[in-house]
N, C-alpha and C positions, 0 to 999 in steps of 0.2 A: 193299557191304561196305567200310568205312573202310580206308584204306591205313595200315599201321603200320611198315613195314619197307622198306628198300633193301637188295639184295643186291650183293656184290662177288664176282666170280671172280678170284682172283689166281694166274695161271699162271706160276710161276717155274722157274728153271733146274733145280732138283732135286725140286720138288713142285707140286701144285696145291691151292688151298684155296678153299673158299667160306665167306664170312663173311656174316652178317645183322647189320645195323645198326638201330638205332632212331631216332626223330626228333632226339634229342640227339646223334647220332653216337657212341653207345656201342655195343660189340659185345654182341649178344645170344646167339649161338652160332656155331660154326664146325665144319668138318670138313676134314681134310688127308691127303693121300696122296702118297707120293713115286713117282717113275718111273725107269726104267732109264736110266743113263747109257752109252752106246755109244762105244767108243774103237776105231775100225778100225784106226788107225795112229798112230804118235806125233804129237802135235799135232793130231789129227783128233777132233772131238767131233760126236756125232750123238744125236737123239733119235727116237723112233718117234711120229710124228704121231698116228697111230690109237691109240696108248696113252694120249697125252695127252687125246685126245677121250673116251676110255672113262674115265679117271680124273676128268675134269672132269664127266661124268654122275654118276659114283659120289659125288663131294664134294657136289654139289648135293642129291642124295638123303639123303645122311648128314646134311648140316647142317640140312635141313628136318625130318628125323626127329628129331634131337636136340632141337631147339628147339620142336618141335610146332608148326612154323610153317604156317599155311593159306596156300598160295600166292596166294590171291586177296586177301591183305592186303599183297602185295608191290607197291610202287608202280612200281619199276623195277629194272634191272639193270646194273651197270657192269663193264667188262672192264679187267683190268691185266694186263701180260703181260712175260715176258723179251723184251727188245728185240733187233732184228737177226736172231734165229733164224728160218730161212727154210724156208718149206714152198711146194712146187709139187704141185698135184693136178689130177686130172682133172675137168671140170666136170660131166660126165655121170654119173660113178659116186662122186666124193667121195674116190677113193683116191689117195693121194700117189704120185707116180712115182718118189721117192726119199726116204730118210729126211730128216727136218728137219736141217738143218746149223746147229749151235749157234753162238752169237755168239762163243764161245771159240775156234772152230775156225780153224786156221792153214793150211788147205790151199791157199788163194789167195795165199799169202806170195810165192811166186815171181812171179806174175802182177803182183801190187802192185809188186814191186821193179823189174820191166820198165817197168811203167806210168809210174812216176816218172822214167823217163829219156826218154819219148816226148815229141818236140819240141813245146812249147805247153803241156804238161802237167806239166813239172818242179815238184818240190815241195821245200820246205826242209824241215828235221828237225821244225820246228814246225808245219808244215803250210801255210805261206803258199804261194799258188799258185792256178790256175783252180779246182780242185776245192772248195778252201775259199770261194772267191769265190762259186761258185754255190751250194753245199749246206751251208756252214758246217761242214763235216766235212773229213777228209783221206783220202788214199789209205792204206787199211788193210784187211786181210782181216776186220777186226771187223765191218764193216757189211754189210748185205744184198745190195747190188748185185753184188759179186764172187761171192757164193755163188749168186745167181740164174744169173750166167753160167756158173758151174762146172757146174751142174745141166744146163742147157741144152746146153753142150758135151759133156757126158759120157753122158746118156741118150738112146740112138737115137731119132731122130724128134722129140725134144722141141721143138726150136727151131722148126720147121715147124708143130707143132701149137699152139704159143704164138702164132705169128703169127695163127692162125685163131681164136683165142679158145677153143681146145678144152681148154687146161690154164690154171690160174690160179696167180698168185702172192699169198702174204700172209705178213706176219709172223704170230705166233701170235695176235694179237688178231683179225686178219682171218679166220683159220681157225676160231676159236671162234664168231665172230659168224657166219659163213656156216652152220656146223653148227647153231648154236643156232636161226638162223631158217629152217630148212629143209633145208639141205644141197642135194643134187641136185634137190630139189623146190621151187625158188624162193629158195634161200638168199641173203641180200644180200652182196654182195661190196663191202665199204667198209674204209677204215681211218681213222685220225684223223691231224692233222698231226704230233702228237708222234711217232707211229711211223713216218710217211712221212718225216720229217726224219731218220731214222736208215738209210735205205736207200741213200744216195749218189745218189738219183734225183729228189729233190724240190728244186726251186729254193726256196731259203731266203726269198727275198723275195717271190715270186709265190705260195707255197704250192701250186703246180702241179707236176706231173711235168716234168722238164726233158727236152726232145727232144734236146739235145745230150749230156746224160749218157747217156740211154737209148742213143743211137746209137753212142756209143764203146763201152759195154758190150755193145751188140748185145742189148738186152732189148726185145723187143716190147711196146709200150704196151698192146697188146690184153689182155695177161694182168695187167695192174695194176689194184688196186681203186681206186674213187672215194675222193678224199680229202675228209674231212668235218671239221667241228668236233669237238672232244673232248665237248662235251655237246649232244647232240641225239638225237631218236629215229631209229634206223637201220632197226628193224623190230621184229617181235615173236616171241616164242618160240611154238613149236607146242604146242598142247593134249596131243599125243600125246608130247612130249619130256619130258626129266627133270625139269622144274618141274610138270608136268602142268596148265598153264594158259598163257593168251596174256597174256605181261608185255612191256612195251616194253623193248627193250636199247637204252639211252640214255646210256650213258657208254664212253668208250674212251680210256685213257691209257697210253703205255709205262710201265713200273713206276717209274723214277726220276722222271719228271714227275708221276706220281700221288703219290708220296711228298711232292713238293713242294707239290702242291694239297693233300694230306691234313695238311700242317703249317701251312696257312693262310699260306703265304708268297707272298701276294697284291701286297706292295709291292716296288718296286725296290730292290734290295740285300739282300731277305731270301734267307738260304741255309740249306740243309740238307745233312746227310750221311747216307746210307743204308749200313748195314752188313749186307751180305748175303754171297752168294757171292763177289762183288766189293764195292768201295765207289764210291759215285757222289755227288758233291757237285755241287749245282746252285745257282746264284745267279740270281734273277729280275733281269733288266736291261731290263725294261719292253717297248715295243712297236716298238723297233727293234733289228735283228739285228746289233749290233756285233761285229765280228771280234776274235779273241783274237790277240795278239802273242807269247802265253808258253806255248804248247802245250795250250791248252784248246779246246774244241769250242763252236760256236755252235749251239743247238738250239731247235726249237719247244717251249716249255713246255706251252702248253695254248691252246685256243681255245673261247670262249664263244659265238662269232658268226661266221657265214660271212664269210670274208675278212679277218677280224682275227685277231691271233695275239698272245700274250705269249711272250717269247724268254727264254732262259737261257744263261749260259756254264756248261759242264759239264767237271768233271775226272773221267774214267773210269779205276778202277783194277781190273785184271783178276781178281787173286788176293788176297783177304782172308780171308773165311770158309772159302774152299775150302783155304786153307792149313792151318786148323785141322781140316778134314774129311781132309786129307792125313796129318796126324799121326795121326789116329783110324784111318783106313782102311788106309792103306799102312804106316805104321811101327808101328801099334797101341800107340800110347803111352798110351792110355786109352780107355774104351768109349763115353763119351758126349761130344759137343762141349762142353757146359756144364762137364764136367770140367777143362778147360783153365784155367779161373778157379782152382781148388783147387790144381793142380799149380804154376801160374805164381806163386801167393802164397807158395809155400814158400821161395822164395828172394827176396833182397833186390833183385837185379838180375839181367841176363842172362849175367853172369859175363865180359863184354867181347866176346861173340859177337853178330854181326848175321846176320839170315835174310833174304835179298832173294828172295821167292816168285815169280821171273819164268818161271813155267812156261809161259805163253803170251806171252813177251816182256814189254815193259815199256810200259804204256799212258801216259796223261797223268802229267806234262807231258814224258815222254823221248820217246815213240812209237818205240821201238827193239825191232822185232819179232824181232832176232837175238839179244837177251839171254836168258840163261837163269838159272834159280835157282841160288842160292849160299849156302852158309853159311860165313862167314869168321870168324877169330879162334879157332878150335877149339884147345883145349889138354886135357890129361888132367883138369882141374879139372870141366870140363863134365859135367853131368848131365843127365837128361832134363827135369828142371824147368827148367833154364836154356834148353833148346831151346824148350820151350813157351812160356815168357816172352818169349823173343826173337821167336817167331811173332806173339804179340800186339803186341809193340813194333812189328814190320814194318806192321801195320795202321795204328797211329798215325803212324809215319814217313812212309808213302805218303801219307797224308791230309795231313800237313804239306806235303809236296812240291806238293800241289794247292793248298792255301791260299797257300802262297808265290806261286804262279803267279797266283791269283786276286786277290790283293792287288795285284800289278803291274798286271794289266789293269783293275782297277777304280780304283786310286789310293786305296783305302780299307782300313786294317787291319781285320781281322775282330775285332769285340769279343765276339761269342758264336756259337756254332755249335749250331744244332738238329739233333739226332740222332735216328735211328730205325732199325728193322729188328731182327732177332732178336737180334744180338750186343750190343745196347745194354743187355740185362738184366745183363750182365757188368759188375759195378760197378768191378772192378779196371781192366778195360779202357778204362771211360769216365774214371777218374781219370788213368791213363796218357796217354790222349788230350789231356785238359787240360794235364797237365803238359809233354808234348812240344810242344803248340801254343802254350802260354803264353796261352791263351785260355778263357773260360768255355765250359762243354759244358752244354747244356740237354736233358733228356730229357722227353717228353711223357708224360701219364697213358696215352694210347692210342698204343703204340709201333708197331703195325702200321699205319702211315699210308699204305702203299702201297694197301692194300684199301680204307681209309677215303677216299683220294682219288678212287678209282673210283666209290665209293658217292656221294661228294659231287657229282662230274659227272653221275652218272645221276639223282641226286635233284633237281639243280638243273634238268634238261631237262624234268621233269614237274611242277614247282611244289612237290615235296615239302618243299624248302627254297627260300626266296625269293631270297637273295643271298649273296655271299661275305661281306658284312658279317655275316650271321647265322651263316655257318661259322666265321668268326674268334671268336665268342663261345663256340664249343664247345672251342677249344684251351685245355688246361690243363696246367700244368708238374707234372710228377712229382718230379724231383730236379735241382739244379745242382751241377755239379762245378767247383770252383774250382782253378786251378793251385797247386801246392805246392812244386814243384821250383824251385831257384834259377836264374836266368837263366844264370848261368855253366855249371851242370851241363846245362842243356838244350841249350845251344849246343855244348858239347863233344860230347854224345851225338850231336847231329844231324850234326855234322862227321864223326863215325865212320859214320854212316849214309851219306853222300855218298860216302865212300870205299869202302864195301861195294857201292854202286851201280856204282861204276865198274868194280869187279871182275866184276860181273854183265855188264856190258857188253862187257868185253873178255877174255871166258872163254877164247877160242880163242887168243889171243896168248900 
């Protein structure tokens, strides 16, 4: 039977989705389900990894049923995932020994603060130091390494079992691939370079686990998955699994790298920004892992061949779409997240207020984990519409912060920004983004490029698509947003944002 489709499993922070794509890279059908967010303590965030695996099986079956897809017509499967979220499980049973610790979780903040003071490991505010030299990252509770250490330190017997290889670590990509390919009955324990580069444990130059980093964090390498290219056949699904057939699992990319790949950003300097729970801007910097001097991360973007890698500069913002969810769920200002566009459009501006949604501290380019959320400039004039608009503006201002850092690192001013993710459907937000950046914002016809990137990686591995040049031909523009705000007004508004940032950083004083 001829192969007509490639499937992408997109496992995100709040939901899991299965999408089916045709040979032109167009979506055929999809199914999506949310999972529970667990908050045991202030600043702590967890997921139930077994629930995520259950939801994954459900969305696979749902998508195939919706599209009436014959699994024998599927060429391959790609995985893309929330990065840094950490799962540790028993090899023999497949049961996690603790809930998955989510990338947003701040429980290792105190350890990170002490680590920064250890002789030889000192780190500047923007990250310069040994950790950046080895990994391209910086000392932060954001990444997987300190989360693994926390689990091994706090679950009785875990460290000894890890040293014996009885328990395994994986980010969500590894967890899903292991389960899809057999779980306790022969599951493949692998990850790709893009996910491995988010652990604090991979040497960014050699693309192998760093013994020095693993030794400092006391993480046994016996529990670590094998690092593989982003596009290759890792294993096959089981006939008795959710697909009901043996299909190659052949693509693996962390969600933000997958979006870069799905946006066909294959050239040096190509840049995209994904608008989801957080915002993540990546710039392709080629095959040399150049360090940032301005608070950005150097990360593995993708690998299409063993031992070779394309790198990216990344600006990570923790809370953007999550701030809109907070307005919906905690403050109950509206019923559905898309309603934010309606309410924000009812006022001409934010009434002089700024909202800094530093619920998990500030990420790039500030890297201040002690910062906290703040709304500044409140007067009796302010209505809920102003607060909603200020929330959308906060997404745009945080993105500009990253663009400013990226311009300094690259020496080139950004001419246009490719955008993707669920929030780019909000035309008001995209126009505000163009205005605040002073640059063109370009939205593609297929805006769910995270799933598309995983599909592309999987399809390339099995010859469903022949080259990245072929993938470039699939990319098509939906709409372009040109800046309309005057430069004077733009700079005045941004100066107010920088003052609000300082308030969020000095909220204790």
